[in-house]
PLY file of the C-alpha trace (Angstrom):
ply
format ascii 1.0
element vertex 355
property float x
property float y
property float z
element edge 354
property int vertex1
property int vertex2
end_header
-3.04 15.66 -16.39
-3.45 17.38 -13.03
-0.77 19.96 -12.27
0.22 19.79 -8.59
2.38 21.93 -6.33
3.62 21.04 -2.84
4.00 23.90 -0.38
6.48 22.72 2.24
9.19 20.16 1.52
9.66 18.62 4.95
8.77 15.26 6.49
5.39 14.95 4.77
5.98 17.28 1.82
8.94 15.39 0.38
7.01 12.13 0.55
3.90 13.64 -1.03
6.04 15.18 -3.78
7.59 11.79 -4.61
4.15 10.14 -4.59
2.66 12.77 -6.91
5.63 12.54 -9.26
5.02 8.78 -9.54
1.44 9.23 -10.78
1.01 9.00 -14.58
-2.04 11.28 -14.41
-0.32 14.02 -12.37
2.50 16.47 -12.98
4.55 17.78 -10.07
5.13 21.40 -11.08
7.31 22.23 -8.10
7.87 22.36 -4.37
8.56 25.18 -1.93
11.10 25.65 0.83
11.08 28.38 3.49
14.88 28.38 3.75
17.82 26.90 1.80
18.62 24.03 4.16
19.58 20.46 3.28
16.10 19.75 1.93
16.85 21.71 -1.23
19.48 19.11 -2.14
16.90 16.30 -2.04
14.59 18.32 -4.29
17.43 19.08 -6.71
18.51 15.43 -6.90
14.99 14.52 -7.95
14.81 17.31 -10.50
12.00 19.18 -8.76
11.66 22.89 -9.49
12.10 24.87 -6.28
10.06 27.90 -5.23
10.52 30.22 -2.25
7.69 29.76 0.26
8.42 33.21 1.75
9.12 35.97 -0.76
11.23 37.99 1.69
13.79 35.17 1.84
14.69 35.08 -1.85
18.04 36.69 -1.06
18.83 33.86 1.40
18.52 31.33 -1.43
20.69 33.48 -3.70
23.35 33.73 -0.99
23.36 29.93 -0.74
23.66 29.67 -4.54
20.28 27.93 -4.79
18.40 28.54 -8.03
14.69 29.28 -7.70
11.92 28.87 -10.26
9.93 31.60 -8.51
7.90 32.27 -5.39
4.88 30.57 -3.86
2.63 32.96 -5.76
4.19 31.88 -9.06
3.67 28.23 -8.15
0.03 28.83 -7.25
-0.58 30.42 -10.64
0.93 27.40 -12.40
-0.98 24.53 -10.74
-4.46 23.05 -10.60
-4.14 22.18 -6.90
-1.68 22.90 -4.10
-0.88 20.44 -1.31
-0.07 22.31 1.88
2.58 20.44 3.88
3.63 23.36 6.07
4.09 22.87 9.83
0.91 22.61 11.91
-0.88 25.93 12.13
0.95 27.49 9.20
-1.49 25.94 6.73
-4.31 28.01 8.16
-2.25 31.16 7.55
-1.55 30.03 3.99
-5.23 29.55 3.19
-5.78 33.21 2.29
-3.00 33.04 -0.33
-4.59 29.99 -1.93
-7.95 31.73 -2.03
-6.42 34.89 -3.52
-4.94 32.83 -6.36
-8.14 30.77 -6.72
-6.12 27.58 -6.22
-7.79 24.53 -4.62
-5.85 23.24 -1.63
-5.23 20.02 0.25
-4.33 20.57 3.92
-2.88 18.14 6.47
-4.28 16.78 9.72
-2.22 19.15 11.85
-4.72 21.86 10.93
-8.14 22.22 12.56
-11.03 20.71 10.61
-12.42 24.20 10.01
-9.53 25.05 7.66
-11.22 23.15 4.81
-14.65 22.39 3.41
-14.36 18.74 4.39
-12.08 16.18 6.00
-10.85 13.32 3.82
-9.93 9.67 4.10
-9.85 7.44 1.03
-11.37 4.43 2.86
-14.06 6.25 4.79
-14.89 9.56 3.11
-13.69 9.76 -0.49
-16.68 11.47 -2.09
-16.63 14.33 0.43
-13.74 15.84 -1.52
-15.45 15.71 -4.90
-15.14 19.12 -6.60
-14.25 20.77 -3.26
-12.05 23.86 -3.20
-10.31 22.72 -0.02
-10.01 19.44 1.84
-8.08 18.29 4.90
-6.42 14.89 4.90
-6.87 13.78 8.51
-3.89 13.02 10.74
-1.84 9.85 10.68
-3.64 8.38 13.69
-7.09 9.29 12.37
-6.20 7.90 8.96
-5.17 4.59 10.52
-8.25 4.35 12.74
-10.55 5.16 9.82
-8.96 2.41 7.73
-9.48 -0.06 10.56
-12.95 0.89 11.77
-14.62 1.33 8.36
-14.42 -2.34 7.31
-15.33 -3.52 10.83
-18.41 -1.32 10.79
-19.42 -2.53 7.34
-19.02 -6.20 8.27
-20.23 -6.31 11.88
-21.42 -2.86 12.95
-19.48 -0.95 15.61
-21.25 -0.33 18.91
-18.26 1.34 20.57
-14.54 1.76 19.91
-11.99 2.45 22.64
-8.43 3.23 21.63
-5.31 4.02 23.63
-2.67 5.72 21.51
0.99 5.56 22.54
2.43 8.33 20.42
6.01 8.94 19.42
7.55 11.95 21.14
8.77 13.43 17.85
9.81 12.48 14.33
13.44 11.36 13.94
14.50 14.80 12.68
12.61 16.77 15.34
15.38 17.18 17.88
13.52 20.08 19.47
10.66 17.73 20.47
12.54 14.92 22.09
12.74 12.12 22.62
11.45 12.86 26.09
12.67 10.83 29.05
9.14 10.24 30.27
5.69 8.92 29.35
3.25 11.80 29.34
-0.55 11.91 28.99
-1.13 13.99 25.86
-3.61 15.36 26.70
-4.48 14.37 30.25
-8.17 14.71 29.41
-10.27 12.03 27.73
-11.12 11.84 24.93
-8.05 13.07 23.09
-8.69 14.93 19.85
-8.35 11.73 17.84
-11.83 10.39 18.62
-13.68 13.52 17.48
-11.42 13.61 14.44
-12.38 10.04 13.51
-15.99 11.23 13.63
-15.14 13.76 10.91
-14.73 10.66 8.72
-17.03 8.10 10.35
-19.67 10.20 12.13
-21.87 7.29 13.25
-19.20 5.32 15.14
-18.90 6.02 18.89
-15.18 6.15 19.62
-13.25 7.19 22.74
-9.51 7.79 22.60
-6.80 8.37 25.19
-3.27 9.34 24.20
0.21 9.16 25.72
3.56 10.47 24.46
6.48 8.07 24.79
10.28 8.49 24.38
10.43 7.03 20.86
10.61 8.45 17.34
9.73 5.50 15.10
5.97 4.95 15.07
2.72 5.26 17.01
1.14 2.20 18.66
-2.61 1.76 19.11
-4.24 -0.57 21.61
-7.73 -1.12 20.19
-10.89 -2.54 21.76
-14.02 -2.53 19.60
-17.40 -3.75 20.79
-19.18 -4.98 17.68
-22.92 -5.25 17.10
-22.62 -8.88 16.03
-20.31 -11.56 17.40
-17.42 -12.14 14.99
-15.23 -15.14 14.37
-11.58 -14.41 15.10
-10.34 -15.93 11.85
-12.97 -14.06 9.85
-11.72 -10.78 11.34
-8.18 -11.65 10.27
-9.41 -12.42 6.77
-11.42 -9.19 6.65
-8.50 -7.01 7.67
-6.07 -8.98 5.53
-8.17 -8.14 2.48
-7.78 -4.40 3.11
-5.06 -3.15 0.78
-3.78 -0.52 3.21
-3.59 -2.85 6.21
-0.58 -5.14 6.66
-1.21 -8.13 8.90
2.11 -8.82 10.60
2.43 -12.64 10.83
3.62 -14.15 14.09
6.22 -16.18 12.20
7.96 -12.99 11.03
9.42 -12.35 14.48
8.64 -8.63 14.19
8.33 -7.41 17.77
8.01 -3.64 17.41
8.43 -0.49 15.39
12.17 -0.89 14.91
11.79 -4.29 13.28
8.88 -3.04 11.19
10.98 -0.21 9.82
13.83 -2.60 9.04
11.37 -4.94 7.33
10.14 -2.06 5.16
13.69 -1.01 4.27
14.61 -4.59 3.34
11.49 -4.71 1.16
12.89 -1.76 -0.78
10.60 0.90 0.59
11.93 4.45 0.13
13.04 5.86 3.50
11.77 2.62 5.07
8.22 3.98 4.76
5.16 2.03 5.83
2.07 3.41 4.10
-0.11 0.67 5.60
-1.54 0.14 9.08
0.56 -2.62 10.65
-1.75 -4.93 12.60
-0.22 -7.78 14.58
-2.18 -10.84 13.43
-1.57 -12.68 16.70
-2.99 -9.74 18.67
-6.43 -10.13 17.08
-8.63 -11.77 19.68
-12.36 -11.92 20.31
-14.32 -12.30 23.55
-18.03 -12.29 22.82
-18.61 -9.14 20.81
-15.36 -7.50 21.99
-12.49 -7.39 19.51
-8.95 -6.57 20.66
-5.83 -5.86 18.61
-2.61 -3.83 18.39
-1.56 -1.81 15.38
1.40 0.42 14.57
1.21 3.58 12.49
4.14 5.16 10.64
3.40 8.83 11.23
5.75 10.01 8.49
4.11 7.98 5.74
0.57 6.66 6.17
-1.17 9.87 5.00
0.86 10.06 1.78
-1.40 7.87 -0.40
-4.43 9.69 1.04
-3.05 12.97 -0.31
-2.79 11.49 -3.79
-6.35 10.19 -3.62
-7.59 13.54 -2.31
-6.11 15.28 -5.36
-7.98 12.91 -7.68
-11.23 13.29 -5.77
-10.99 17.08 -6.02
-9.92 17.41 -9.64
-11.28 14.40 -11.56
-14.30 12.11 -11.76
-12.26 9.00 -10.92
-14.00 6.85 -8.30
-12.60 5.64 -5.00
-11.78 2.08 -6.04
-9.99 3.15 -9.20
-8.08 5.95 -7.50
-6.83 3.85 -4.61
-5.88 1.05 -7.00
-3.83 3.50 -9.10
-2.15 4.94 -6.04
-1.40 1.53 -4.60
0.10 0.29 -7.86
2.33 3.29 -8.47
3.65 3.41 -4.90
3.84 -0.35 -4.39
1.36 -0.38 -1.49
0.39 -3.77 -0.15
3.00 -5.61 1.91
2.38 -9.35 1.73
4.61 -11.45 3.94
5.22 -14.98 2.71
5.72 -16.19 6.27
2.03 -16.64 6.96
1.76 -19.96 5.17
2.62 -19.38 1.51
5.90 -20.49 0.03
8.68 -17.94 0.09
9.16 -16.21 -3.22
12.65 -16.01 -4.68
13.77 -12.96 -6.62
16.67 -13.31 -8.99
19.22 -10.55 -8.43
21.22 -9.15 -11.30
24.88 -10.04 -11.02
27.06 -7.01 -10.36
29.83 -7.62 -12.88
0 1
1 2
2 3
3 4
4 5
5 6
6 7
7 8
8 9
9 10
10 11
11 12
12 13
13 14
14 15
15 16
16 17
17 18
18 19
19 20
20 21
21 22
22 23
23 24
24 25
25 26
26 27
27 28
28 29
29 30
30 31
31 32
32 33
33 34
34 35
35 36
36 37
37 38
38 39
39 40
40 41
41 42
42 43
43 44
44 45
45 46
46 47
47 48
48 49
49 50
50 51
51 52
52 53
53 54
54 55
55 56
56 57
57 58
58 59
59 60
60 61
61 62
62 63
63 64
64 65
65 66
66 67
67 68
68 69
69 70
70 71
71 72
72 73
73 74
74 75
75 76
76 77
77 78
78 79
79 80
80 81
81 82
82 83
83 84
84 85
85 86
86 87
87 88
88 89
89 90
90 91
91 92
92 93
93 94
94 95
95 96
96 97
97 98
98 99
99 100
100 101
101 102
102 103
103 104
104 105
105 106
106 107
107 108
108 109
109 110
110 111
111 112
112 113
113 114
114 115
115 116
116 117
117 118
118 119
119 120
120 121
121 122
122 123
123 124
124 125
125 126
126 127
127 128
128 129
129 130
130 131
131 132
132 133
133 134
134 135
135 136
136 137
137 138
138 139
139 140
140 141
141 142
142 143
143 144
144 145
145 146
146 147
147 148
148 149
149 150
150 151
151 152
152 153
153 154
154 155
155 156
156 157
157 158
158 159
159 160
160 161
161 162
162 163
163 164
164 165
165 166
166 167
167 168
168 169
169 170
170 171
171 172
172 173
173 174
174 175
175 176
176 177
177 178
178 179
179 180
180 181
181 182
182 183
183 184
184 185
185 186
186 187
187 188
188 189
189 190
190 191
191 192
192 193
193 194
194 195
195 196
196 197
197 198
198 199
199 200
200 201
201 202
202 203
203 204
204 205
205 206
206 207
207 208
208 209
209 210
210 211
211 212
212 213
213 214
214 215
215 216
216 217
217 218
218 219
219 220
220 221
221 222
222 223
223 224
224 225
225 226
226 227
227 228
228 229
229 230
230 231
231 232
232 233
233 234
234 235
235 236
236 237
237 238
238 239
239 240
240 241
241 242
242 243
243 244
244 245
245 246
246 247
247 248
248 249
249 250
250 251
251 252
252 253
253 254
254 255
255 256
256 257
257 258
258 259
259 260
260 261
261 262
262 263
263 264
264 265
265 266
266 267
267 268
268 269
269 270
270 271
271 272
272 273
273 274
274 275
275 276
276 277
277 278
278 279
279 280
280 281
281 282
282 283
283 284
284 285
285 286
286 287
287 288
288 289
289 290
290 291
291 292
292 293
293 294
294 295
295 296
296 297
297 298
298 299
299 300
300 301
301 302
302 303
303 304
304 305
305 306
306 307
307 308
308 309
309 310
310 311
311 312
312 313
313 314
314 315
315 316
316 317
317 318
318 319
319 320
320 321
321 322
322 323
323 324
324 325
325 326
326 327
327 328
328 329
329 330
330 331
331 332
332 333
333 334
334 335
335 336
336 337
337 338
338 339
339 340
340 341
341 342
342 343
343 344
344 345
345 346
346 347
347 348
348 349
349 350
350 351
351 352
352 353
353 354
């Protein structure tokens, strides 16, 4: 049983905590908060022990009548691995505390690659985290691109990938970031940081990326063009991507026309917080001209890195292999959306009568 702590109980941290708590081979020891805001209520409802991320703020929690199990230092001494889900840049400052307590750490993609021994993606670079003292789960966009490009490279070889990323202006709760009333190059230079970050996972794939920020909060959208080394069949590409457990092929018959409908689809499917852990690739967008493949995919920035964090913990602390780890994670979280509108008969679920 791997004892896990989560430092930072925000957008990513609360999702990682729930995912860890769902694993039969992991124990969530506790989570931290920097201040006693509404997030402490969510942790309390789930029965998670709460620790103060900043020792000097213990009195603030006491004033709010919030019970603490201890401080970050106490949590570090009680766990086998800590998952840092602090805001971008703060993780790097936390690294010295993890080292002082000799606690292996998982960082997020908002940190520079240099913060950890290696960058991690379950589909493209699982073994890099084996027995490491620190790993960095790459960002939501890099995670999604790695999941997409790895099977294409294995099946056909990738000569060149070109991706335009239309990025959400901010998460739904980030009122200080938008939404902006504009569409802004972010950055104005090419490539954006996403291409080099993909090469942290798939170093042999040439990939150029350009990014824009748009006035939305729901999801990122990628416009993808990949020149393959061999000429693929369009239907074979659909089958290839459809067989990837963390890619959801959105069928044309579903009538899903964007991020809003995708989120509603996930909520109707019973997903917590309407989360989409999978890449969402529009099946009808997959087209081939010679060796050029084109497609659109959407990426739920709040959720797609969550299963990768779970797999990173296993890679660091156990001898479980990639296939077994991802299968465990997928099963416990319920990963693998499978629409019945692509040709199969619709399944019917009997609902318990409320009487």
